[in-house]
N, C-alpha and C positions, 0 to 999 in steps of 0.2 A: 624538442619539447619547449614550450613557451616559458618565459621567466615567471609569469603569474602562476602557472601550474606548479612549477618547482617550489615557489614560495608557499603556495597552498599546501602542497604535500609535506614540506618541512614543518609548517605550522601544525599540521595534523599529527605528525610524529612527536613533536614537542608536547602537544596536548595529551596524547596517549601515554607518553613517558612520564609526565607529571602526575597523571592519574595513577599509574602503576606504582611509581615511587611513593606517592602520598599514601596509598593503601598499605605498602610495606612499612612505612614509617609509623602509621597508626597501629599496625599489628605489633611492631617492636615496642612502641611506646606503651601499649596496654599490657605488656609483659610477655609477649611471644618471643622466645629465644631459640627456637629450633626444636626438633623432635627429641633430642637427647638431653636437653637442659630443662630443668624445672622452670615453671613460670616465675618470673622475677617481680619486682615491685613495679607498680604503675608509674610511669614518668609522664605526667600530664603535659609538660612543656613539649616533649617530643611528640606526643599524640596530637597536641594542638597544632604543631607545625605541619603534621601530616594532614590534618583537617584543612588547614589553609591551602595546601597544595591541591586538595580536592574541590575547592570552591569553583574553579573554572568548569569542572565536570558537572557540578550541580546547576550552575548557571546555564550551561548548554542543555541539560535535561529540561529545565524550566522553560527556556526559550523555545525548544522543540515542541513541548507540550502546548504552550500558548499559541504558537504558529499553527499547529494542527487544529486546535479548537477554533481559531479564527477562520481557517480555510473551511472547516465543516460548517460553521455558522454562515459564512458567505454562500456556500453551496446550498444550504437549506433555505436561505432568503431568496436566492435566485430561483429555486424550484417553486417556492411559494408564490413568487411574483409571476412566474410563467403559468402556474395553475390558475391564478386569479385573473391575469390580464392577457395571457397568450391565446392564440388561436388553437382550438382543440381539433385534432384529426384522429379518427378512430382507425386503428390498425387491426386487421384481421390476422390473428396469429397463425391460424391453420393454413393460410395461403402463403405464408413466408417459406421460401426455399432455404433449406439448411444444407450447407456444404460441410461435410464432416471429414476430419483427418485424425482418427484415433490410432495411437501407436503405443508401443511399449519401449521404454529405454532403461538401460542399466545405470544405477547411480551408486557411487561409493559412499557408504554411511559408516558411522562409528569412527573411532580413533584408536591409535596404538595397536594392541593385539586384537581388538574387537572390530577391525576394519573388515567390511564385507560388501559384496555387490548385491543390490536388491533391485528387483524389477519394479518400475513405476509406470503406471498406466497414465497416459496423457490424452485427455479428451479435448481436442481443439475443433470447435464448431464455429463456423463463420456464417453469418446471415447478412446478405446484401439485399437492400430494397430501395426503391425509388419512390418519391412522393412528388406529385406536381403541386406546387404551392405558388399562387399568384403568377402564373405563366412562367414559372421557373421550376426546373427539375432539381430536387434535392436528393442526393444519394447518401445513404447511411450504411454503415458497416458495424455489426455487433460481433465481438469475439466472446464466446462463452465457453467456460471450462466445466462442462457438465456432461455426463454420459448421455449419448444421443437418445436412447429410449426414455430416459428420465426427462430430458428437455422436451421431447415430443409430448410426453404425458403432461408436463406443466402447460404447454401451449394448448393442448386439447381441453384441459380443465378450465383454463382462463378464457379461451376463445378470442377475446378482444382486449386491447389495451389502448392507451391514449398517448398521442404524441402532441406535445405542447410546443408551439413555435411563436417566438416574439415577432409581431408583425413589423416592427421597425428594423429588426436585425435577425433574419432567418437563421444565421449561424448560432444564435442563442436559442437552443431547443432542449427539450427534455422528453425522453421516452420512458414512460412509467413501467419499470420492470421490478416493482417492489415485490411481486409474487415470487421472484427469484432471490429473496432477501438474503439467504445464507450462502448463495452461490457466487462464484467469481464471474464477472462479465465486464466488458468495456465497450462503450458505444462511441463511434466517431462519425462525424459528418465528413463525407468525401467531397472535396471541392472540385 
């Protein structure tokens, strides 16, 4: 194990430990004393110390939220740029070949005395297609987690969609699958 990984893991444990201890101190400072004792007086100094211990947790939440917003904004700007300036190629959805691997697996859910095995259905559909663009063959792969019949229904109703490709950088592309808005999918360009 590399030293950087060890330091990172150690820092993560310290972070979680401070968060947990901070929560306990706030609880105790606000009068929580256990289930057999009555609530006591509020100790604002103790609760304030617990809040100070939670500051790194709140900074982490804020940083994660801002990073996520920035990434979504950059993605939206990239898509807008491609739709306005990229080359548009029409993809016939009914002609795409779908390779499906649907299976059932058992997953342990619950905790304590409520642990049980449940069957989960996994719909793994892979669509591979090639596009010839400027005398170059671009290969794409789409992984979609939708029931096969439902996916075929979406493709039948939509019939066509657009692939936008940046003429300067063909690896910068966007396949418009907004009709699958609430579904899980991942598109990759295979080099």
